[in-house]
C-alpha positions in Angstrom: 1.1 14.2 -12.8 4.4 15.8 -13.2 7.7 14.0 -12.7 8.7 16.6 -10.0 5.6 16.2 -7.9 6.1 12.4 -7.7 9.7 12.9 -6.7 8.7 15.3 -3.9 6.4 12.7 -2.3 8.3 9.5 -2.6 11.1 9.3 0.0 14.7 8.8 -0.7 14.5 5.5 1.0 11.8 4.3 -1.4 13.8 5.6 -4.4 16.8 3.5 -3.1 14.5 0.5 -2.8 13.5 0.9 -6.5 17.2 1.0 -7.5 18.0 -2.0 -5.4 15.1 -4.1 -6.7 16.0 -3.1 -10.3 19.7 -4.0 -9.7 18.7 -7.4 -8.2 16.8 -8.4 -11.3 18.8 -6.5 -14.0 22.2 -8.0 -13.0 24.1 -5.1 -14.8 21.6 -4.9 -17.7 20.4 -1.3 -18.6 17.0 -2.4 -19.9 14.4 -4.9 -18.8 11.6 -6.8 -20.5 8.1 -6.9 -19.3 8.6 -10.2 -17.5 11.8 -8.9 -15.8 10.0 -5.7 -14.7 7.3 -7.9 -13.1 10.1 -9.6 -11.1 11.2 -6.2 -9.9 7.6 -5.5 -8.7 7.7 -8.7 -6.7 11.1 -7.8 -5.2 9.5 -4.6 -4.1 6.6 -6.5 -2.5 4.0 -5.6 -5.1 1.7 -8.2 -6.6 0.0 -6.4 -9.4 -2.7 -8.0 -11.5 -1.8 -8.7 -15.1 -4.0 -5.6 -16.1 -2.1 -3.4 -13.6 1.3 -4.7 -14.9 0.3 -4.1 -18.5 -0.9 -0.6 -17.8 2.2 0.3 -15.8 4.5 -1.2 -18.3 2.8 0.7 -21.2 3.2 4.0 -19.1 7.0 3.2 -19.0 7.0 3.7 -22.8 9.0 0.6 -23.7 11.4 0.7 -26.7 11.7 -2.7 -28.4 9.6 -4.2 -25.6 12.2 -3.1 -23.0 12.4 -0.2 -20.5 15.2 1.7 -18.9 15.4 2.3 -15.2 14.5 6.0 -15.4 11.2 5.2 -17.1 10.5 2.4 -14.6 11.3 4.8 -11.7 9.1 7.5 -13.0 6.0 5.2 -13.2 6.7 3.5 -9.9 7.1 6.8 -8.1 3.6 7.7 -9.4 2.3 4.3 -8.3 3.9 4.8 -4.9 2.6 8.3 -4.5 -0.9 7.1 -5.2 -0.5 4.3 -2.6 0.6 6.7 0.2 -3.0 7.2 1.5 -3.4 3.4 1.7 -0.2 3.2 3.7 -1.6 5.8 6.2 -4.8 3.7 6.5 -2.7 0.6 7.1 -0.8 2.5 9.8 -4.0 3.5 11.4 -5.3 -0.1 11.3 -2.2 -1.2 13.1 -2.9 1.2 16.0 -6.0 -0.9 16.7 -4.5 -4.3 15.7 -1.3 -3.8 17.8 -0.9 -7.6 18.2 -1.2 -8.2 14.5 -4.2 -10.6 14.5 -5.4 -9.0 11.2 -8.5 -7.8 13.0 -9.5 -5.8 16.0 -12.4 -6.3 18.4 -14.3 -4.3 21.0 -11.4 -4.6 23.5 -8.9 -3.2 21.0 -11.3 -0.3 20.1 -11.9 0.4 23.8 -8.1 0.5 24.4 -7.6 3.0 21.6 -10.6 5.2 22.5 -9.3 5.3 26.2 -5.9 6.4 25.0 -7.6 9.2 23.1 -9.4 10.3 26.3 -12.8 8.8 25.2 -14.4 6.7 27.9 -17.2 4.9 26.0 -19.6 2.3 27.3 -19.5 -1.3 26.1 -22.7 -0.6 24.2 -21.2 2.4 22.5 -18.2 0.4 21.5 -20.3 -2.5 20.3 -22.4 0.0 18.2 -19.3 1.4 16.6 -18.1 -2.2 15.7 -21.5 -3.1 14.3 -21.5 0.0 12.0 -18.4 -1.3 10.2 -18.6 -5.1 10.7 -20.0 -6.5 7.5 -19.2 -10.2 8.4 -21.1 -10.2 11.6 -18.3 -11.6 13.7 -18.0 -8.5 16.0 -14.5 -7.9 14.6 -13.1 -5.4 12.2 -10.7 -6.8 9.7 -8.3 -4.8 7.5 -10.7 -4.8 4.5 -13.7 -3.6 6.6 -11.5 -0.9 8.1 -10.3 0.2 4.6 -13.8 0.3 3.3 -14.9 2.5 6.3 -11.9 4.8 5.8 -12.8 5.2 2.1 -16.2 6.6 2.9 
């Protein structure tokens, strides 16, 4: 992926967040170690696995085990661009889970379907839930929703 394409997709607000999180950890330093970069991820709300962190840090092409902001920004913009579809799925989930229970049920699905002009029977709604509900609790949690959207 080219540097330009990542820049076109990641918002100015996100770029500002990257700079702010870096500055918070860097405290005027121009380069950060792997451990410090991990702290920047955490400040951004990321919780990467050790494997993800190692891969991202390697992509930053560290010199003497430290990276500059420009290299950090380049890689993080690629990571953020790749995560944009997941953000859209999360936004869609929140349309169903408007009261933030971390799941939605038949009533929530019925409400959304009505708002879309679809008047479905209780049996039709239940069937839709059962197609996605892998836990058998007649609820769709975020993970089940994400799995369904990935199909």
